[in-house]
TIBA-848223 format. One record per residue (C-alpha): x, y, z; residue in three letters. Coordinates in nm, 3 decimals. Each point is the difference from the previous one (the first is absolute). Example, Ala and Ser with C-alpha at 12.3 -4.5 7.8 and 13.67 -1.06 7.14 Angstrom:
ATOM       xx       yy       zz  residu
ATOM    1.230   -0.450    0.780     ALA
ATOM    0.137    0.344   -0.066     SER
***
This chain:
ATOM       xx       yy       zz  residu
ATOM    0.000    0.000    0.000     UNK
ATOM    0.123    0.351   -0.069     UNK
ATOM    0.036    0.286    0.248     UNK
ATOM   -0.244    0.279    0.055     UNK
ATOM    0.080    0.329   -0.169     UNK
ATOM   -0.051    0.332    0.184     UNK
ATOM    0.044    0.237   -0.290     UNK
ATOM    0.260    0.186   -0.198     UNK
ATOM    0.259    0.216    0.176     UNK
ATOM   -0.007    0.236   -0.295     UNK
ATOM   -0.370    0.045   -0.076     UNK
ATOM   -0.174   -0.177    0.287     UNK
ATOM   -0.211   -0.190   -0.249     UNK
ATOM   -0.211   -0.288    0.128     UNK
ATOM   -0.155   -0.067   -0.339     UNK
ATOM    0.051   -0.324   -0.190     UNK
ATOM    0.290    0.159   -0.186     UNK
ATOM    0.225    0.273    0.143     UNK
ATOM   -0.054    0.318   -0.200     UNK
ATOM    0.368    0.092    0.019     UNK
ATOM    0.187   -0.331   -0.008     UNK
ATOM   -0.259   -0.189   -0.209     UNK
ATOM    0.032   -0.311    0.215     UNK
ATOM   -0.291   -0.238   -0.021     UNK
ATOM   -0.109   -0.235    0.276     UNK
ATOM   -0.070   -0.368   -0.017     UNK
ATOM   -0.256   -0.195    0.192     UNK
ATOM    0.081   -0.238    0.285     UNK
ATOM   -0.154   -0.342    0.039     UNK
ATOM   -0.314    0.154    0.149     UNK
ATOM   -0.051    0.228   -0.299     UNK
ATOM    0.084    0.329    0.172     UNK
ATOM    0.135    0.279   -0.220     UNK
ATOM    0.188    0.150    0.297     UNK
ATOM    0.296   -0.238   -0.022     UNK
ATOM    0.314   -0.010   -0.211     UNK
ATOM    0.233   -0.294   -0.061     UNK
ATOM    0.270   -0.103    0.246     UNK
ATOM    0.367    0.069   -0.071     UNK
ATOM    0.028    0.343    0.154     UNK
ATOM    0.308    0.102    0.198     UNK
ATOM    0.027    0.174    0.337     UNK
ATOM    0.169    0.339   -0.004     UNK
ATOM    0.028    0.272    0.263     UNK
ATOM   -0.113    0.355   -0.058     UNK
ATOM    0.013    0.259    0.282     UNK
ATOM    0.050   -0.280    0.254     UNK
ATOM   -0.337   -0.154   -0.092     UNK
ATOM   -0.014   -0.352   -0.141     UNK
ATOM   -0.169   -0.012   -0.339     UNK
ATOM   -0.039   -0.274   -0.257     UNK
ATOM    0.094    0.148   -0.335     UNK
ATOM   -0.018   -0.157   -0.343     UNK
ATOM    0.351    0.000   -0.145     UNK
ATOM   -0.099    0.098   -0.352     UNK
ATOM   -0.252    0.269    0.108     UNK
ATOM    0.145    0.182    0.309     UNK
ATOM   -0.307    0.219    0.056     UNK
ATOM   -0.245   -0.268    0.112     UNK
ATOM   -0.028   -0.102    0.365     UNK
ATOM   -0.147   -0.324    0.129     UNK
ATOM   -0.040   -0.136    0.351     UNK
ATOM    0.026   -0.335    0.169     UNK
ATOM   -0.274    0.108    0.243     UNK
ATOM   -0.324    0.195   -0.021     UNK
ATOM    0.047    0.374    0.071     UNK
ATOM   -0.095    0.127    0.345     UNK
ATOM   -0.373    0.073    0.015     UNK
ATOM    0.065    0.332    0.176     UNK
ATOM    0.329    0.157   -0.112     UNK
ATOM    0.048   -0.208   -0.320     UNK
ATOM    0.346   -0.105    0.114     UNK
ATOM    0.175   -0.192   -0.277     UNK
ATOM    0.125   -0.273    0.232     UNK
ATOM   -0.133   -0.205    0.286     UNK
ATOM    0.297    0.109    0.210     UNK
ATOM   -0.097    0.233    0.288     UNK
ATOM    0.293    0.238   -0.055     UNK
ATOM   -0.142    0.104   -0.338     UNK
ATOM   -0.338    0.111    0.136     UNK
ATOM   -0.091    0.361    0.065     UNK
ATOM    0.079    0.092    0.362     UNK
ATOM   -0.372    0.054    0.076     UNK
ATOM   -0.122   -0.311   -0.183     UNK
ATOM   -0.276   -0.171    0.206     UNK
ATOM    0.133   -0.341   -0.103     UNK
ATOM    0.299    0.060    0.228     UNK
ATOM   -0.230   -0.019    0.303     UNK
ATOM   -0.178   -0.310   -0.122     UNK
ATOM   -0.310    0.151   -0.164     UNK
ATOM   -0.134   -0.149   -0.320     UNK
ATOM   -0.291    0.063   -0.236     UNK
ATOM   -0.030   -0.374   -0.045     UNK
ATOM   -0.075   -0.029    0.371     UNK
ATOM   -0.304    0.226   -0.026     UNK
ATOM    0.171    0.332    0.082     UNK
ATOM   -0.133    0.300   -0.188     UNK
ATOM    0.297    0.150   -0.194     UNK
ATOM   -0.072    0.356    0.118     UNK
ATOM   -0.033   -0.120    0.360     UNK
ATOM    0.323   -0.194   -0.028     UNK
ATOM    0.195    0.293   -0.142     UNK
ATOM   -0.142    0.229    0.269     UNK
ATOM    0.099   -0.249    0.269     UNK
ATOM    0.364    0.032   -0.106     UNK
ATOM    0.003    0.376    0.062     UNK
ATOM    0.037    0.193    0.325     UNK
ATOM   -0.249   -0.158    0.245     UNK
ATOM   -0.208    0.281    0.152     UNK
ATOM   -0.255   -0.251    0.121     UNK
ATOM    0.252   -0.142    0.248     UNK
ATOM    0.024    0.331    0.191     UNK
ATOM   -0.247    0.084    0.278     UNK
ATOM   -0.201    0.297   -0.121     UNK
ATOM   -0.097    0.085    0.359     UNK
ATOM    0.362    0.028    0.113     UNK
ATOM    0.086    0.187   -0.320     UNK
ATOM   -0.278    0.250    0.074     UNK
ATOM    0.148    0.065    0.346     UNK
ATOM    0.346    0.042   -0.151     UNK
ATOM   -0.154    0.249   -0.241     UNK
ATOM   -0.114    0.208    0.299     UNK
ATOM    0.350   -0.007    0.145     UNK
ATOM    0.149    0.098   -0.335     UNK
ATOM   -0.257    0.279   -0.038     UNK
ATOM    0.103    0.134    0.340     UNK
ATOM    0.361    0.013   -0.119     UNK
ATOM   -0.103    0.157   -0.331     UNK
ATOM   -0.189    0.277    0.178     UNK
ATOM    0.295    0.069    0.231     UNK
ATOM    0.299   -0.042   -0.233     UNK
ATOM   -0.139    0.004   -0.359     UNK
ATOM   -0.106   -0.314   -0.183     UNK
ATOM    0.279   -0.218   -0.141     UNK
ATOM    0.268    0.220    0.159     UNK
ATOM    0.200   -0.320    0.060     UNK
ATOM    0.056   -0.034   -0.375     UNK
ATOM    0.147    0.348   -0.025     UNK
ATOM    0.189    0.047    0.327     UNK
ATOM    0.251   -0.259    0.117     UNK
ATOM   -0.136   -0.239    0.264     UNK
ATOM    0.235   -0.118    0.274     UNK
ATOM   -0.030   -0.369    0.085     UNK
ATOM    0.066    0.057    0.372     UNK
ATOM   -0.287    0.248    0.037     UNK
ATOM   -0.257   -0.250   -0.127     UNK
ATOM    0.159   -0.295    0.177     UNK
ATOM   -0.042    0.193    0.326     UNK
ATOM   -0.356    0.106   -0.085     UNK
ATOM   -0.108   -0.355   -0.082     UNK
ATOM    0.150   -0.136    0.320     UNK
ATOM   -0.152    0.272    0.219     UNK
ATOM   -0.345   -0.092   -0.125     UNK
ATOM    0.068   -0.374    0.037     UNK
ATOM    0.140    0.048    0.351     UNK
ATOM   -0.306    0.200    0.106     UNK
ATOM   -0.232   -0.263   -0.143     UNK
ATOM    0.194   -0.286    0.158     UNK
ATOM   -0.023    0.171    0.338     UNK
ATOM   -0.378    0.014   -0.027     UNK
ATOM   -0.076    0.335   -0.164     UNK
ATOM   -0.210   -0.068   -0.308     UNK
ATOM   -0.072    0.356   -0.117     UNK
ATOM    0.255    0.270   -0.075     UNK
ATOM   -0.114    0.298    0.210     UNK
ATOM    0.135    0.256   -0.249     UNK
ATOM   -0.186   -0.122   -0.308     UNK
ATOM   -0.278   -0.211    0.148     UNK
ATOM    0.100   -0.282   -0.234     UNK
ATOM    0.120   -0.346    0.104     UNK
ATOM    0.372   -0.023    0.074     UNK
ATOM    0.024   -0.297   -0.234     UNK
ATOM   -0.148    0.207   -0.284     UNK
ATOM    0.249    0.278    0.065     UNK
ATOM    0.283   -0.252   -0.006     UNK
ATOM   -0.120   -0.142   -0.333     UNK
ATOM   -0.026    0.352   -0.145     UNK
ATOM    0.361    0.068    0.102     UNK
ATOM    0.108   -0.320   -0.173     UNK
ATOM   -0.194    0.110   -0.310     UNK
ATOM    0.199    0.324   -0.009     UNK
ATOM    0.346   -0.151    0.041     UNK
ATOM   -0.073   -0.280   -0.246     UNK
ATOM   -0.130    0.246   -0.261     UNK
ATOM    0.307    0.218    0.052     UNK
ATOM    0.225   -0.304   -0.053     UNK
ATOM   -0.186   -0.093   -0.320     UNK
ATOM    0.027    0.359   -0.127     UNK
ATOM    0.362    0.032    0.115     UNK
ATOM   -0.085    0.300    0.215     UNK
ATOM    0.130   -0.136    0.331     UNK
ATOM    0.320    0.044    0.197     UNK
ATOM    0.143   -0.328    0.125     UNK
ATOM    0.135    0.078    0.346     UNK
ATOM   -0.030   -0.353    0.135     UNK
ATOM    0.295   -0.111    0.215     UNK
ATOM    0.276   -0.234   -0.123     UNK
ATOM   -0.121   -0.360   -0.017     UNK
ATOM    0.042   -0.241    0.286     UNK
ATOM    0.217   -0.301   -0.102     UNK
ATOM   -0.214   -0.288   -0.125     UNK
ATOM    0.172   -0.229    0.249     UNK
ATOM   -0.176    0.189    0.281     UNK
ATOM   -0.345   -0.096   -0.129     UNK
ATOM    0.115   -0.359   -0.036     UNK
ATOM    0.102    0.015    0.367     UNK
ATOM   -0.342    0.138    0.100     UNK
ATOM   -0.176   -0.276   -0.195     UNK
ATOM    0.218   -0.262    0.166     UNK
ATOM   -0.062    0.138    0.350     UNK
ATOM   -0.375    0.015   -0.067     UNK
ATOM   -0.003   -0.365   -0.100     UNK
ATOM    0.199   -0.083    0.314     UNK
ATOM   -0.251    0.172    0.230     UNK
ATOM   -0.294   -0.172   -0.169     UNK
ATOM    0.172   -0.333    0.051     UNK
ATOM    0.082    0.079    0.364     UNK
ATOM   -0.353    0.123    0.079     UNK
ATOM   -0.231   -0.195   -0.236     UNK
ATOM   -0.314    0.078    0.205     UNK
ATOM   -0.046    0.376    0.022     UNK
ATOM   -0.190    0.146    0.295     UNK
ATOM   -0.318    0.193   -0.093     UNK
ATOM    0.055    0.378   -0.025     UNK
ATOM   -0.170    0.282    0.190     UNK
ATOM   -0.201    0.222   -0.234     UNK
ATOM   -0.219    0.309    0.017     UNK
ATOM   -0.297   -0.237    0.027     UNK
ATOM    0.155   -0.186    0.289     UNK
ATOM    0.198   -0.319    0.047     UNK
ATOM   -0.036   -0.250   -0.281     UNK
ATOM   -0.075   -0.353    0.117     UNK
***
């Protein structure tokens, strides 16, 4: 049986005969007009494997069906478009609507809590009213300032204070908003990296080892005291 032809590199023709190269197609044993005889050689063009007929270099054939989403010319994953839904296991043949599948491979807004995002919007609006909206993309943002801000809100929350008295918003929401700002500044390259020199990696290996040792020494942990009382 022959191999399925995708079209002509020169004219893109999918007709029975290429309008540029005048190459006809022959039928396979099942009578399909979409096949050409075997005897094609594998060449490499732009790091993509393509089967090319030696005597007519413009015609491309494939040993596999093209991807149903991105029309990749090979079944190999590294030739698919980076957003191709097939890379996350979706398939039209499995009953997935093509538009739904392509949408599923894009940025997943549906995975983010809209309620929390609405609270973060309030915190960001507070900052916009006080300092001008998106000021962190124009003025340099110091990492230490936002590291301190995030930890102040987390410390207050951990010690039992749920609401920030200055803004009236939850401390956790204020912490998330601070992380939004520093992350956006990093993405936009508008931040100043004043983090300290790194601790040697061997130190963290030591901490991990000591943690494992304590868990082994005290396998049954005593119940903690909490704000709601002693846990039993």
